[in-house]
Backbone as CSV, one residue per row, in Angstrom:
resi,resn,N_x,N_y,N_z,CA_x,CA_y,CA_z,C_x,C_y,C_z
1,MET,-17.014,-18.598,7.118,-15.559,-18.451,6.987,-15.126,-18.874,5.567
2,VAL,-14.240,-18.091,4.972,-13.822,-18.351,3.604,-12.847,-19.515,3.569
3,ASP,-13.098,-20.459,2.678,-12.229,-21.627,2.531,-10.897,-21.211,1.906
4,VAL,-9.829,-21.962,2.286,-8.505,-21.682,1.724,-8.504,-21.903,0.213
5,SER,-9.325,-22.849,-0.242,-9.388,-23.137,-1.676,-9.885,-21.932,-2.470
6,PHE,-10.660,-21.066,-1.825,-11.143,-19.858,-2.498,-9.960,-18.997,-2.926
7,PHE,-9.035,-18.750,-2.002,-7.867,-17.923,-2.316,-6.976,-18.617,-3.343
8,ARG,-6.879,-19.944,-3.237,-6.057,-20.687,-4.192,-6.649,-20.564,-5.593
9,ARG,-7.966,-20.648,-5.687,-8.618,-20.573,-6.994,-8.516,-19.163,-7.581
10,ILE,-8.661,-18.145,-6.730,-8.530,-16.770,-7.210,-7.114,-16.527,-7.709
11,TYR,-6.130,-17.056,-6.992,-4.736,-16.915,-7.431,-4.532,-17.603,-8.784
12,THR,-5.145,-18.768,-8.960,-5.049,-19.486,-10.235,-5.686,-18.681,-11.361
13,ARG,-6.818,-18.074,-11.080,-7.496,-17.262,-12.096,-6.651,-16.041,-12.468
14,ILE,-5.970,-15.469,-11.487,-5.090,-14.331,-11.764,-4.001,-14.743,-12.751
15,TYR,-3.469,-15.944,-12.569,-2.425,-16.451,-13.463,-3.008,-16.788,-14.835
16,GLU,-4.165,-17.464,-14.849,-4.759,-17.889,-16.124,-5.180,-16.701,-16.979
17,ASP,-5.723,-15.676,-16.356,-6.225,-14.511,-17.101,-5.174,-13.426,-17.287
18,ASP,-3.959,-13.697,-16.793,-2.853,-12.734,-16.947,-3.265,-11.358,-16.432
19,VAL,-3.764,-11.342,-15.199,-4.281,-10.109,-14.604,-3.234,-8.995,-14.511
20,PRO,-1.952,-9.290,-14.151,-0.975,-8.191,-14.112,-0.848,-7.453,-15.448
21,ALA,-0.847,-8.195,-16.562,-0.760,-7.553,-17.874,-2.032,-6.767,-18.180
22,LEU,-3.194,-7.332,-17.825,-4.456,-6.619,-18.029,-4.492,-5.341,-17.203
23,ALA,-3.957,-5.404,-15.980,-3.926,-4.223,-15.118,-3.041,-3.136,-15.721
24,ALA,-1.925,-3.534,-16.327,-1.043,-2.564,-16.983,-1.751,-1.889,-18.151
25,GLN,-2.473,-2.696,-18.961,-3.232,-2.129,-20.070,-4.312,-1.175,-19.558
26,LEU,-5.031,-1.616,-18.517,-6.108,-0.811,-17.972,-5.566,0.491,-17.390
27,ALA,-4.415,0.438,-16.715,-3.818,1.651,-16.154,-3.507,2.657,-17.262
28,TYR,-3.006,2.154,-18.388,-2.694,3.023,-19.526,-3.960,3.698,-20.046
29,PHE,-5.026,2.919,-20.228,-6.263,3.490,-20.752,-6.951,4.392,-19.721
30,LEU,-6.803,4.065,-18.429,-7.354,4.946,-17.402,-6.657,6.298,-17.416
31,LEU,-5.340,6.270,-17.642,-4.600,7.532,-17.719,-5.081,8.357,-18.910
32,LEU,-5.312,7.696,-20.050,-5.795,8.403,-21.241,-7.204,8.961,-21.045
33,SER,-8.023,8.237,-20.286,-9.423,8.641,-20.148,-9.661,9.548,-18.950
34,LEU,-8.678,9.643,-18.042,-8.875,10.392,-16.806,-9.169,11.862,-17.065
35,PHE,-8.338,12.500,-17.854,-8.481,13.940,-18.040,-9.661,14.314,-18.945
36,PRO,-9.957,13.551,-20.027,-11.207,13.825,-20.749,-12.446,13.682,-19.863
37,LEU,-12.403,12.709,-18.951,-13.528,12.530,-18.026,-13.659,13.732,-17.102
38,LEU,-12.531,14.238,-16.620,-12.558,15.418,-15.765,-13.096,16.633,-16.524
39,ILE,-12.707,16.756,-17.798,-13.204,17.863,-18.623,-14.722,17.801,-18.738
40,PHE,-15.235,16.602,-18.976,-16.681,16.446,-19.116,-17.398,16.746,-17.792
41,LEU,-16.835,16.262,-16.677,-17.442,16.533,-15.373,-17.462,18.028,-15.077
42,VAL,-16.346,18.696,-15.389,-16.260,20.129,-15.132,-17.270,20.896,-15.989
43,SER,-17.522,20.419,-17.216,-18.491,21.094,-18.087,-19.911,21.000,-17.535
44,LEU,-20.139,20.050,-16.607,-21.466,19.908,-16.001,-21.654,20.804,-14.781
45,LEU,-20.576,21.400,-14.276,-20.636,22.176,-13.036,-21.687,23.291,-13.042
46,PRO,-21.843,24.034,-14.158,-22.839,25.110,-14.129,-24.262,24.623,-13.884
47,TYR,-24.514,23.339,-14.113,-25.864,22.801,-13.962,-26.043,22.025,-12.659
48,LEU,-25.025,22.035,-11.804,-25.063,21.271,-10.562,-24.785,22.178,-9.364
49,PRO,-25.364,21.844,-8.212,-25.098,22.650,-7.005,-23.757,22.283,-6.380
50,LEU,-22.707,22.328,-7.191,-21.370,21.974,-6.735,-20.402,23.103,-7.047
51,THR,-19.337,23.177,-6.275,-18.303,24.177,-6.500,-17.025,23.496,-6.971
52,ASN,-16.079,24.295,-7.417,-14.789,23.756,-7.834,-14.114,22.997,-6.704
53,GLN,-14.236,23.524,-5.498,-13.589,22.901,-4.345,-14.203,21.546,-4.015
54,ASP,-15.498,21.367,-4.329,-16.133,20.068,-4.083,-15.463,18.988,-4.918
55,ILE,-15.161,19.291,-6.188,-14.510,18.305,-7.062,-13.092,18.019,-6.593
56,ILE,-12.362,19.077,-6.252,-10.982,18.892,-5.795,-10.951,18.111,-4.489
57,ALA,-11.877,18.407,-3.567,-11.937,17.678,-2.294,-12.274,16.209,-2.524
58,PHE,-13.177,15.938,-3.488,-13.536,14.550,-3.810,-12.314,13.784,-4.319
59,ILE,-11.538,14.421,-5.185,-10.328,13.782,-5.714,-9.336,13.506,-4.589
60,GLN,-9.155,14.462,-3.698,-8.205,14.292,-2.602,-8.637,13.199,-1.638
61,ASP,-9.948,13.002,-1.489,-10.452,11.975,-0.577,-10.284,10.567,-1.132
62,HIS,-10.192,10.432,-2.460,-10.206,9.106,-3.063,-8.934,8.743,-3.823
63,THR,-7.945,9.609,-3.809,-6.676,9.291,-4.455,-5.528,9.614,-3.511
64,PRO,-4.420,8.909,-3.651,-3.269,9.189,-2.795,-2.232,10.075,-3.468
65,VAL,-2.565,10.686,-4.591,-1.542,11.381,-5.377,-1.688,12.896,-5.312
66,GLU,-2.425,13.396,-4.320,-2.599,14.832,-4.275,-1.285,15.562,-4.020
67,GLN,-0.314,14.867,-3.341,0.962,15.528,-3.087,1.731,15.771,-4.376
68,ALA,1.489,14.977,-5.431,2.146,15.204,-6.712,1.551,16.420,-7.415
69,GLY,0.298,16.737,-7.112,-0.338,17.935,-7.651,-0.810,17.814,-9.084
70,ILE,-0.670,16.633,-9.713,-0.977,16.505,-11.143,-2.477,16.658,-11.398
71,ILE,-3.277,15.856,-10.697,-4.717,15.882,-10.956,-5.309,17.218,-10.545
72,ASN,-4.935,17.694,-9.354,-5.484,18.964,-8.879,-5.128,20.113,-9.814
73,THR,-3.885,20.142,-10.256,-3.459,21.200,-11.170,-4.232,21.138,-12.476
74,SER,-4.417,19.912,-13.002,-5.153,19.749,-14.259,-6.601,20.187,-14.105
75,VAL,-7.215,19.822,-12.965,-8.601,20.222,-12.722,-8.711,21.743,-12.654
76,GLU,-7.785,22.375,-11.942,-7.830,23.827,-11.825,-7.655,24.503,-13.176
77,GLU,-6.786,23.943,-14.032,-6.590,24.512,-15.368,-7.858,24.401,-16.202
78,VAL,-8.519,23.236,-16.096,-9.766,23.044,-16.848,-10.853,23.967,-16.326
79,LEU,-10.902,24.135,-14.991,-11.921,24.990,-14.396,-11.769,26.442,-14.838
80,ASN,-10.547,26.853,-15.139,-10.295,28.229,-15.544,-10.558,28.468,-17.024
81,LYS,-10.808,27.381,-17.770,-11.070,27.523,-19.204,-12.554,27.728,-19.459
82,ASN,-12.866,28.041,-20.690,-14.252,28.256,-21.088,-14.926,26.915,-21.309
83,THR,-15.771,26.504,-20.357,-16.417,25.195,-20.462,-17.434,25.153,-21.598
84,LYS,-17.932,26.317,-22.044,-18.861,26.325,-23.177,-18.141,25.870,-24.442
85,VAL,-16.901,26.302,-24.593,-16.124,25.863,-25.745,-15.820,24.380,-25.629
86,LEU,-15.497,23.932,-24.418,-15.185,22.521,-24.217,-16.385,21.634,-24.523
87,SER,-17.583,22.124,-24.231,-18.771,21.296,-24.418,-19.052,21.009,-25.886
88,PHE,-18.515,21.824,-26.802,-18.716,21.573,-28.224,-18.007,20.294,-28.665
89,SER,-16.957,19.930,-27.969,-16.210,18.722,-28.326,-16.615,17.548,-27.432
90,ILE,-17.860,17.526,-27.000,-18.311,16.550,-26.013,-18.247,15.120,-26.549
91,ILE,-18.552,14.931,-27.828,-18.525,13.578,-28.392,-17.106,13.030,-28.390
92,ALA,-16.150,13.845,-28.848,-14.753,13.412,-28.847,-14.267,13.155,-27.433
93,THR,-14.712,13.993,-26.501,-14.318,13.817,-25.097,-14.855,12.512,-24.546
94,LEU,-16.129,12.217,-24.833,-16.730,10.973,-24.366,-16.050,9.763,-24.996
95,TRP,-15.707,9.886,-26.272,-15.028,8.786,-26.959,-13.691,8.484,-26.288
96,SER,-12.950,9.522,-25.957,-11.660,9.343,-25.288,-11.853,8.813,-23.862
97,ALA,-12.837,9.362,-23.156,-13.070,8.948,-21.775,-13.543,7.505,-21.693
98,SER,-14.174,7.011,-22.770,-14.692,5.641,-22.745,-13.591,4.601,-22.904
99,ASN,-12.358,5.026,-23.187,-11.253,4.067,-23.319,-11.074,3.238,-22.048
100,GLY,-11.145,3.920,-20.910,-10.980,3.215,-19.642,-12.095,2.218,-19.397
101,ILE,-13.342,2.639,-19.619,-14.483,1.742,-19.417,-14.413,0.572,-20.387
102,ASN,-14.007,0.837,-21.622,-13.891,-0.212,-22.628,-12.874,-1.267,-22.189
103,ALA,-11.758,-0.826,-21.620,-10.745,-1.762,-21.122,-11.274,-2.567,-19.939
104,ILE,-12.055,-1.920,-19.075,-12.653,-2.625,-17.938,-13.632,-3.689,-18.417
105,VAL,-14.458,-3.338,-19.413,-15.425,-4.295,-19.964,-14.707,-5.521,-20.521
106,ARG,-13.611,-5.317,-21.257,-12.858,-6.435,-21.823,-12.264,-7.310,-20.719
107,ALA,-11.758,-6.687,-19.670,-11.183,-7.454,-18.555,-12.258,-8.277,-17.853
108,PHE,-13.441,-7.697,-17.649,-14.524,-8.425,-16.987,-15.048,-9.559,-17.866
109,ASN,-15.152,-9.312,-19.167,-15.601,-10.364,-20.076,-14.642,-11.554,-20.057
110,LYS,-13.359,-11.274,-19.948,-12.376,-12.352,-19.862,-12.543,-13.118,-18.564
111,ALA,-12.840,-12.413,-17.485,-13.046,-13.072,-16.192,-14.267,-13.980,-16.227
112,TYR,-15.336,-13.540,-16.903,-16.569,-14.328,-16.981,-16.557,-15.344,-18.126
113,ARG,-15.444,-15.360,-18.894,-15.318,-16.298,-20.015,-16.409,-16.095,-21.061
114,VAL,-16.702,-14.835,-21.372,-17.679,-14.521,-22.417,-16.953,-13.816,-23.552
115,ASP,-17.631,-13.710,-24.704,-17.018,-13.136,-25.891,-16.599,-11.695,-25.665
116,ASP,-15.435,-11.364,-26.151,-14.903,-10.007,-26.084,-15.096,-9.348,-27.444
117,THR,-16.196,-8.631,-27.593,-16.500,-7.985,-28.869,-15.838,-6.617,-28.937
118,ARG,-15.109,-6.381,-30.024,-14.407,-5.106,-30.171,-14.929,-4.386,-31.408
119,THR,-16.226,-4.230,-31.471,-16.872,-3.587,-32.608,-17.295,-2.172,-32.229
120,ILE,-17.849,-1.467,-33.239,-18.370,-0.128,-32.982,-19.488,-0.190,-31.947
121,LYS,-20.289,-1.262,-32.012,-21.379,-1.431,-31.056,-20.827,-1.531,-29.637
122,ALA,-19.732,-2.266,-29.486,-19.122,-2.404,-28.167,-18.598,-1.061,-27.673
123,ARG,-18.005,-0.265,-28.576,-17.505,1.046,-28.176,-18.644,1.985,-27.790
124,LEU,-19.764,1.914,-28.533,-20.923,2.725,-28.185,-21.467,2.329,-26.818
125,LYS,-21.441,1.020,-26.530,-21.853,0.560,-25.211,-20.931,1.144,-24.142
126,SER,-19.633,1.186,-24.434,-18.685,1.752,-23.478,-18.955,3.237,-23.247
127,MET,-19.343,3.936,-24.330,-19.673,5.354,-24.177,-20.909,5.546,-23.320
128,LEU,-21.916,4.685,-23.522,-23.119,4.761,-22.688,-22.798,4.445,-21.238
129,LEU,-21.940,3.452,-21.035,-21.512,3.129,-19.677,-20.730,4.280,-19.055
130,THR,-19.948,4.969,-19.885,-19.202,6.128,-19.396,-20.153,7.216,-18.924
131,ILE,-21.194,7.469,-19.717,-22.199,8.463,-19.326,-22.882,8.036,-18.033
132,ALA,-23.225,6.738,-17.950,-23.864,6.235,-16.734,-22.936,6.385,-15.533
133,MET,-21.643,6.079,-15.730,-20.680,6.222,-14.645,-20.526,7.679,-14.230
134,ILE,-20.645,8.598,-15.190,-20.565,10.020,-14.862,-21.702,10.405,-13.926
135,PHE,-22.911,9.881,-14.217,-24.042,10.163,-13.336,-23.816,9.571,-11.948
136,VAL,-23.185,8.399,-11.894,-22.869,7.801,-10.595,-21.851,8.664,-9.855
137,PHE,-20.846,9.160,-10.589,-19.849,10.045,-9.979,-20.503,11.321,-9.454
138,VAL,-21.433,11.876,-10.254,-22.136,13.086,-9.829,-22.920,12.813,-8.555
139,LEU,-23.611,11.668,-8.519,-24.339,11.286,-7.316,-23.381,11.145,-6.139
140,ALA,-22.228,10.550,-6.411,-21.229,10.385,-5.348,-20.730,11.735,-4.857
141,LEU,-20.629,12.704,-5.758,-20.216,14.046,-5.369,-21.296,14.750,-4.550
142,LEU,-22.561,14.515,-4.930,-23.662,15.207,-4.267,-23.944,14.652,-2.876
143,LEU,-23.703,13.358,-2.677,-24.009,12.750,-1.382,-23.309,13.448,-0.214
144,PRO,-21.985,13.634,-0.265,-21.336,14.317,0.856,-21.790,15.763,1.014
145,VAL,-22.025,16.449,-0.138,-22.417,17.853,-0.069,-23.772,18.004,0.597
146,PHE,-24.779,17.258,0.087,-26.111,17.369,0.665,-26.172,16.739,2.051
147,GLY,-25.350,15.682,2.251,-25.309,15.072,3.584,-24.856,16.069,4.633
148,LYS,-23.866,16.875,4.273,-23.373,17.879,5.219,-24.421,18.961,5.456
149,GLU,-25.081,19.417,4.355,-26.084,20.463,4.493,-27.275,19.993,5.328
150,ILE,-27.728,18.755,5.081,-28.854,18.208,5.849,-28.458,18.054,7.315
151,GLY,-27.242,17.541,7.539,-26.768,17.366,8.913,-26.665,18.683,9.642
152,GLU,-26.139,19.716,8.977,-26.017,21.028,9.611,-27.394,21.595,9.953
153,PHE,-28.371,21.366,9.044,-29.720,21.871,9.297,-30.339,21.184,10.512
154,LEU,-30.232,19.849,10.547,-30.832,19.109,11.656,-30.161,19.443,12.982
155,PHE,-28.832,19.512,12.979,-28.128,19.789,14.221,-28.344,21.226,14.687
156,SER,-28.522,22.155,13.734,-28.742,23.552,14.122,-30.094,23.734,14.801
157,GLN,-31.068,22.867,14.467,-32.378,22.945,15.106,-32.296,22.658,16.604
158,PHE,-31.271,21.897,16.984,-31.076,21.573,18.396,-29.899,22.334,19.000
159,GLY,-29.404,23.330,18.249,-28.296,24.125,18.756,-27.001,23.350,18.892
160,LEU,-26.768,22.395,18.003,-25.586,21.527,18.102,-24.682,21.665,16.876
161,ARG,-24.596,22.842,16.296,-23.856,23.028,15.061,-22.375,22.684,15.230
162,SER,-21.746,23.134,16.306,-20.321,22.861,16.511,-20.073,21.374,16.721
163,GLU,-21.010,20.697,17.428,-20.868,19.260,17.632,-20.970,18.503,16.307
164,PHE,-21.795,19.032,15.405,-21.944,18.354,14.115,-20.645,18.361,13.327
165,LEU,-19.903,19.460,13.376,-18.664,19.543,12.618,-17.698,18.438,13.035
166,SER,-17.628,18.154,14.338,-16.771,17.061,14.808,-17.326,15.717,14.358
167,PHE,-18.655,15.599,14.416,-19.297,14.367,13.991,-19.094,14.133,12.495
168,TRP,-19.179,15.214,11.699,-19.021,15.093,10.256,-17.615,14.652,9.876
169,GLU,-16.615,15.171,10.556,-15.242,14.773,10.262,-15.042,13.285,10.520
170,ALA,-15.689,12.781,11.576,-15.577,11.351,11.887,-16.356,10.507,10.885
171,LEU,-17.431,11.088,10.329,-18.301,10.336,9.429,-17.815,10.371,7.979
172,ARG,-16.948,11.300,7.640,-16.550,11.488,6.248,-15.914,10.251,5.629
173,TRP,-15.097,9.542,6.407,-14.436,8.367,5.824,-15.442,7.267,5.538
174,LEU,-16.530,7.192,6.347,-17.583,6.216,6.075,-18.324,6.573,4.786
175,LEU,-18.567,7.856,4.572,-19.226,8.293,3.341,-18.343,8.008,2.129
176,SER,-17.037,8.221,2.280,-16.115,7.936,1.181,-16.147,6.458,0.830
177,PHE,-16.199,5.607,1.863,-16.270,4.166,1.649,-17.558,3.808,0.914
178,PHE,-18.668,4.409,1.334,-19.960,4.126,0.711,-19.980,4.586,-0.740
179,VAL,-19.387,5.753,-1.009,-19.335,6.289,-2.370,-18.583,5.325,-3.284
180,LEU,-17.407,4.869,-2.849,-16.633,3.918,-3.640,-17.399,2.623,-3.851
181,PHE,-18.054,2.143,-2.805,-18.829,0.909,-2.898,-19.954,1.054,-3.915
182,LEU,-20.600,2.208,-3.928,-21.676,2.477,-4.884,-21.157,2.448,-6.312
183,VAL,-20.017,3.106,-6.552,-19.430,3.160,-7.887,-19.036,1.766,-8.364
184,PHE,-18.364,1.008,-7.504,-17.908,-0.335,-7.894,-19.087,-1.280,-8.107
185,THR,-20.111,-1.190,-7.278,-21.275,-2.051,-7.443,-21.914,-1.830,-8.804
186,PHE,-22.095,-0.580,-9.181,-22.676,-0.259,-10.489,-21.793,-0.801,-11.611
187,LEU,-20.489,-0.622,-11.480,-19.559,-1.049,-12.522,-19.575,-2.558,-12.703
188,TYR,-19.508,-3.304,-11.605,-19.489,-4.767,-11.684,-20.832,-5.337,-12.128
189,TRP,-21.882,-4.600,-11.916,-23.225,-5.068,-12.284,-23.493,-4.868,-13.779
190,ILE,-23.070,-3.715,-14.322,-23.444,-3.342,-15.680,-22.396,-3.733,-16.718
191,ALA,-21.118,-3.621,-16.386,-20.060,-3.745,-17.390,-19.943,-5.126,-18.048
192,PRO,-19.993,-6.244,-17.301,-19.810,-7.555,-17.959,-20.893,-7.835,-18.994
193,ASN,-20.544,-8.585,-20.029,-21.469,-8.898,-21.113,-22.336,-10.110,-20.763
194,ILE,-22.914,-10.075,-19.556,-23.820,-11.130,-19.110,-24.945,-10.488,-18.304
195,LYS,-26.062,-11.215,-18.198,-27.162,-10.748,-17.371,-26.957,-11.243,-15.940
196,MET,-27.002,-10.316,-15.000,-26.797,-10.688,-13.607,-27.578,-9.735,-12.708
197,LYS,-27.860,-10.207,-11.511,-28.559,-9.367,-10.540,-27.550,-8.490,-9.807
198,CYS,-28.059,-7.371,-9.309,-27.188,-6.404,-8.651,-26.475,-7.021,-7.448
199,ARG,-27.169,-7.877,-6.717,-26.551,-8.452,-5.516,-25.367,-9.357,-5.852
200,ASN,-25.329,-9.870,-7.086,-24.195,-10.709,-7.475,-22.906,-9.905,-7.658
201,ALA,-23.046,-8.584,-7.750,-21.869,-7.725,-7.904,-21.308,-7.270,-6.559
202,LEU,-22.021,-7.563,-5.469,-21.628,-7.027,-4.166,-20.315,-7.582,-3.616
203,PRO,-20.020,-8.906,-3.740,-18.763,-9.410,-3.170,-17.531,-8.720,-3.746
204,GLY,-17.450,-8.648,-5.074,-16.315,-8.003,-5.703,-16.259,-6.512,-5.396
205,ALA,-17.441,-5.870,-5.328,-17.485,-4.443,-5.027,-16.954,-4.166,-3.626
206,PHE,-17.309,-5.016,-2.674,-16.838,-4.824,-1.294,-15.326,-5.028,-1.211
207,ILE,-14.824,-6.098,-1.832,-13.387,-6.372,-1.815,-12.621,-5.251,-2.505
208,ALA,-13.142,-4.782,-3.648,-12.470,-3.710,-4.384,-12.455,-2.413,-3.577
209,THR,-13.557,-2.127,-2.878,-13.621,-0.909,-2.069,-12.606,-0.946,-0.939
210,VAL,-12.571,-2.076,-0.218,-11.602,-2.221,0.871,-10.178,-2.154,0.318
211,GLY,-9.942,-2.857,-0.787,-8.613,-2.852,-1.392,-8.198,-1.466,-1.838
212,TRP,-9.128,-0.726,-2.447,-8.832,0.627,-2.916,-8.412,1.520,-1.741
213,VAL,-9.187,1.465,-0.646,-8.892,2.316,0.514,-7.543,1.948,1.119
214,VAL,-7.300,0.645,1.302,-6.059,0.200,1.931,-4.847,0.529,1.058
215,VAL,-4.940,0.212,-0.240,-3.811,0.457,-1.138,-3.562,1.953,-1.298
216,SER,-4.609,2.746,-1.429,-4.433,4.187,-1.587,-3.765,4.784,-0.353
217,TRP,-4.230,4.378,0.826,-3.623,4.893,2.058,-2.181,4.417,2.186
218,GLY,-1.957,3.124,1.946,-0.607,2.574,2.070,0.352,3.179,1.060
219,PHE,-0.106,3.350,-0.187,0.753,3.918,-1.216,1.060,5.381,-0.922
220,SER,0.055,6.110,-0.424,0.263,7.505,-0.060,1.293,7.625,1.063
221,PHE,1.197,6.739,2.046,2.152,6.750,3.162,3.557,6.427,2.665
222,TYR,3.645,5.460,1.765,4.950,5.058,1.230,5.593,6.190,0.430
223,VAL,4.795,6.822,-0.444,5.329,7.897,-1.279,5.751,9.090,-0.430
224,SER,4.961,9.387,0.609,5.240,10.555,1.443,6.455,10.362,2.331
225,ASN,6.728,9.112,2.741,7.751,8.892,3.753,9.005,8.180,3.258
226,PHE,8.909,7.417,2.185,10.043,6.599,1.779,10.488,6.834,0.330
227,ALA,9.528,6.915,-0.582,9.872,6.982,-2.006,10.494,8.334,-2.369
228,GLN,11.407,8.316,-3.308,12.076,9.521,-3.791,11.955,9.581,-5.327
229,TYR,10.713,9.581,-5.792,10.493,9.535,-7.238,11.012,10.781,-7.935
230,THR,10.896,11.941,-7.282,11.371,13.162,-7.926,12.887,13.172,-8.043
231,VAL,13.570,12.517,-7.103,15.029,12.449,-7.174,15.458,11.541,-8.322
232,ILE,14.739,10.415,-8.486,15.103,9.438,-9.508,14.656,9.878,-10.890
233,TYR,13.391,10.339,-11.000,12.809,10.627,-12.312,12.746,12.118,-12.644
234,GLY,13.114,12.967,-11.698,13.084,14.396,-11.956,11.673,14.940,-12.045
235,GLN,11.425,15.765,-13.066,10.136,16.447,-13.184,8.971,15.502,-13.491
236,ILE,9.269,14.327,-14.044,8.181,13.392,-14.362,7.894,12.453,-13.188
237,GLY,8.492,12.733,-12.028,8.255,11.886,-10.861,6.784,11.803,-10.488
238,GLY,6.082,12.942,-10.603,4.652,12.943,-10.296,3.868,12.048,-11.239
239,VAL,4.265,12.029,-12.520,3.592,11.163,-13.502,3.824,9.697,-13.152
240,ILE,5.041,9.361,-12.724,5.349,7.985,-12.342,4.503,7.557,-11.148
241,VAL,4.364,8.453,-10.175,3.522,8.162,-9.005,2.087,7.886,-9.440
242,LEU,1.574,8.740,-10.325,0.204,8.575,-10.816,0.038,7.260,-11.557
243,LEU,0.988,6.890,-12.404,0.908,5.647,-13.165,0.939,4.418,-12.250
244,ILE,1.825,4.436,-11.260,1.903,3.297,-10.337,0.604,3.143,-9.577
245,TRP,0.046,4.264,-9.116,-1.216,4.163,-8.384,-2.344,3.677,-9.293
246,LEU,-2.375,4.146,-10.542,-3.393,3.675,-11.477,-3.249,2.180,-11.742
247,TYR,-2.014,1.699,-11.796,-1.791,0.264,-11.995,-2.334,-0.523,-10.803
248,LEU,-2.042,-0.069,-9.593,-2.551,-0.753,-8.401,-4.079,-0.713,-8.364
249,ALA,-4.645,0.446,-8.721,-6.104,0.578,-8.744,-6.713,-0.350,-9.792
250,ALA,-6.087,-0.419,-10.974,-6.585,-1.298,-12.035,-6.519,-2.754,-11.599
251,PHE,-5.441,-3.139,-10.931,-5.286,-4.509,-10.440,-6.423,-4.858,-9.478
252,ILE,-6.743,-3.936,-8.588,-7.815,-4.162,-7.612,-9.158,-4.291,-8.312
253,ILE,-9.424,-3.427,-9.288,-10.696,-3.473,-10.019,-10.873,-4.820,-10.711
254,ILE,-9.809,-5.300,-11.357,-9.892,-6.582,-12.076,-10.051,-7.741,-11.087
255,ILE,-9.365,-7.678,-9.950,-9.506,-8.730,-8.931,-10.959,-8.822,-8.464
256,GLY,-11.608,-7.672,-8.276,-13.026,-7.678,-7.896,-13.879,-8.377,-8.933
257,GLY,-13.587,-8.137,-10.221,-14.315,-8.823,-11.285,-14.054,-10.312,-11.290
258,GLU,-12.811,-10.726,-11.017,-12.473,-12.148,-10.951,-13.208,-12.827,-9.794
259,ILE,-13.309,-12.148,-8.675,-14.021,-12.710,-7.519,-15.495,-12.897,-7.844
260,ASN,-16.117,-11.896,-8.451,-17.530,-12.016,-8.825,-17.743,-13.137,-9.835
261,ALA,-16.828,-13.256,-10.805,-16.945,-14.311,-11.809,-16.817,-15.688,-11.171
262,TYR,-15.880,-15.839,-10.243,-15.691,-17.127,-9.563,-16.916,-17.487,-8.726
263,VAL,-17.443,-16.519,-7.972,-18.641,-16.767,-7.176,-19.808,-17.140,-8.065
264,ASN,-19.927,-16.480,-9.221,-21.002,-16.786,-10.168,-20.872,-18.208,-10.709
265,GLU,-19.631,-18.650,-10.990,-19.408,-20.012,-11.458,-19.796,-21.034,-10.395
266,GLN,-19.454,-20.771,-9.153,-19.772,-21.699,-8.071,-21.268,-21.824,-7.856
267,LYS,-21.996,-20.735,-8.040,-23.449,-20.782,-7.905,-24.067,-21.651,-8.994
268,LYS,-23.504,-21.574,-10.212,-24.006,-22.408,-11.302,-23.739,-23.875,-11.051
269,VAL,-22.564,-24.172,-10.468,-22.215,-25.570,-10.170,-23.145,-26.132,-9.124
270,CYS,-23.421,-25.309,-8.118,-24.319,-25.772,-7.045,-25.771,-25.845,-7.506
């Protein structure tokens, strides 16, 4: 059972590290890096057994902003462009996409109380981490696709194809949870400027995954049923929705890093 002092200490760390301000900065950089990252992912489609709908479905499963149509529309526009031309600007795209990872690295370094290096070397590390995260995203995209194909094959051998479709719908949310957990575990393990074992990243990854699912669902429900952003902000209402969700997501990501850092400190004390 978790001690009450754990929550008190995490709250103190949130105040000491100015997590709300860091989350605002991270949300800004995530917004800047989101679309370059999508461009790079789309440029990989010809080399992967994935379709345009697989990417759009993945986005809809993991974000609450599909009703605003911003991300889906942007993805469709990129998909309709010449990806060969886009691939020529791959270095610039990676540099822009690494802004988000670079901000995450700085936030985690602050949580672990290690030096925050802002040199060219640090940016190159962020670019490498961005490439690594892209491979993790690709793996996350492939898992549901191949999982469905393998399941359909196995169930068809026993004449249970229709039963599998019902089973798959029930299993999809578990796969989404696992995909997020995989992404967060990799991020918390590699991003901080310290040497750590993969299992030390699991507590924060689990909390971040649960938080992401709960906040995304809750925010989606709130926007769909109560919020009137388009009435207040007009045509930029969708952008406001996206920014607020990115801020909440950034806050959750940083909290996961703070939890891992605190657990790591306690292990050293013991």
